[in-house]
N, C-alpha and C positions, 0 to 999 in steps of 0.2 A: 351518557357521560368517558365512556372507555376513551374514544379517539381523542378527547382534548387532554391538554398537561395544565392543573396547576400547579404554581411554584411562586417563588419571590423571586422579583425583580434584580434582575446582574445591575452594576453599575456600569458598565458600557453600552446598556437599554436605553438609554435617555430618550434618544431619537421617537423611537416607541412608545416610552409610558410620556413625551411630548403629544405627540400624536392623540393617544388615549385621552387623555386628559382635556385635549382643546376637544373633542368628539363628543364627550361627557356636557363638555360648556355649551355645546348645540343644543343638546334634549330640551324637548319643550318644557318638562319640569325642570330645567337648570336653574333657574331663578328659585326655586324652592330645595333643590336639593346642596347648593355650591355656595361655598358664600365669597365667590368671585365671579366675575364674568367673563366672556369669551375673550372680549379686546384688553382685558386686562392682562389674563393668561396668555394672550397670545404678543403683547408686547416687550414679555419679558425675553431676556437674554438667554442663548446656549447654556452663560453657565447657571444660571439658575437651575435649569432642566439638569443637567449634570451634576450640580450638587442634593438636589432634591431628590434624582434618583439615588446617587449613593445612600444618601441615611437611611431610605427605607429598603437598601439591595440586599440580597444573601448574606445572613451572617451580623446583621447589622442588631445591637441587640434593644433598644427603646423602642426603634418602629420597625416595620414589616411592611412592603405594599406586595401584595398577591396581583398572581392574574392570569387570567385563565387563556388557554391558547389553540385555537381550533385546529382541525387535521392539517391544514394548510400553514401551520405557525402564524396567523394573523392573533394580533390580538385583541380577545373581543369581551375582558370582563376585567374588571380592578377594582379590588377593596385596599383600604391601609390600615393596620392596627398598632395601634401607640398605645405603649404603656405609659398610666397616670399613679406616680408613686404617692403614697399618702405623709400628708403634711406640706404638701403641696397645693397651687391654686391650678384648675382649669383653666381653657380660653377664654369661659364667661367669667372668671373671676370666684367660683366657688371652690371652696375648700374641699380637697379632694381627701376622704377619710378612712380609704383602704388600697390598697393593690388593687389595679385594675384595667384592664385593656378598652380601648377607646376605640369603635370602627368609625372610621372616615370616606370618605370618596368612595360610592360605593357606587360602579356605573356597569349595565352592561348594556352590548349596542341591542336595537330595538330588533332586530330578527331571530338574536340569540335570547331573548327571554322567553317564558314560562316551559324551557326543557330541562328546567332540574339545575344548572349550571350556577346559578345564583346560592341556592344552597352549599355546594358543591365547594362553590369559594366560601361561603362562610362557614362550614365547616373545618376549611385547610384553617381561616384565618381563629377561629376559637381555637384549634389545637395549638399555634401558634402563641396565642392569652395564657392558656393554661399551662403553657410548657414556660414560660416565665411567670409562674407563680403568682399569675389572676385571681383575685377573688370571686372574680364578676367582671362582663363585661358590656359594656355601656354604648350607646349612640345617640344621636341627638338628629330628631326630623322634625321639619314644618311643619306645624299644625294642618296646614292645607296639602300635606302631599297623602292625600289615602293611600295609593297606591303601595306606598315604600311602606306606612306604618298595619297595612294589611302584610304585608312578606313577613315584615319583623313578628307581626306575631306567630305567623306560621309558623317559624322556626322558633318558640322561643320566648322569644324577649315579649315582655310586658311592661307596661308605663310604671313609671317609678312615685312618679306624680312631683315630680320637677318640671319647673314649666323655665323656660330660656327665653328674654324681651330679644329680639334683636334690634341692638342698639342702631343697624342701617335703616329701620324698618321701622318706626315708629308703628305700635298697634300690632305689632304682629310677632307669634310667639314658636319658638320650638320647643320641642318638648322632649325629656330622656324617657330611654326606653332601655330595662336591664336585663340581662341575663343571671343567675346564681352560677357558681360555680356546682356541677352534677345534675342539673338541671338542663342540659342539651339534648 
């Protein structure tokens, strides 16, 4: 892992951020892992990708996109951490009761899976969230995405018991997993 660089994106790197997101949306389990399709994302203008990348770039306060670069400089993995404030509502309409991080958009290219890279990226994401005063970090995972659930348990996340029905797919649910500060 020492030959990989784990860092926050920079605003001007939007073309690489776009390419990695589109690669993620081509993954065989993308329909379980992401709330948009490849076609929807590919149709968005460059202005969208510039704004999205800048919003989670190095120095941003409430969102941080973390990437993994291989020794050749290719982006091979990413995740994004959002800070959710108490007294607000999350994307599913649930009240946020305490300051927390929310990990979204996790993706590692298939050829890089299983080598410890995802754990290192999660460590960087957790460090960023804890550094912004998060009391816990959570993520949401599709009930049928067993691969992701196994990984999240491996790095210390546990099911909270909260189920999030998917409006776009009646009868399907996502599960909330959490990690309390001090348990990582």
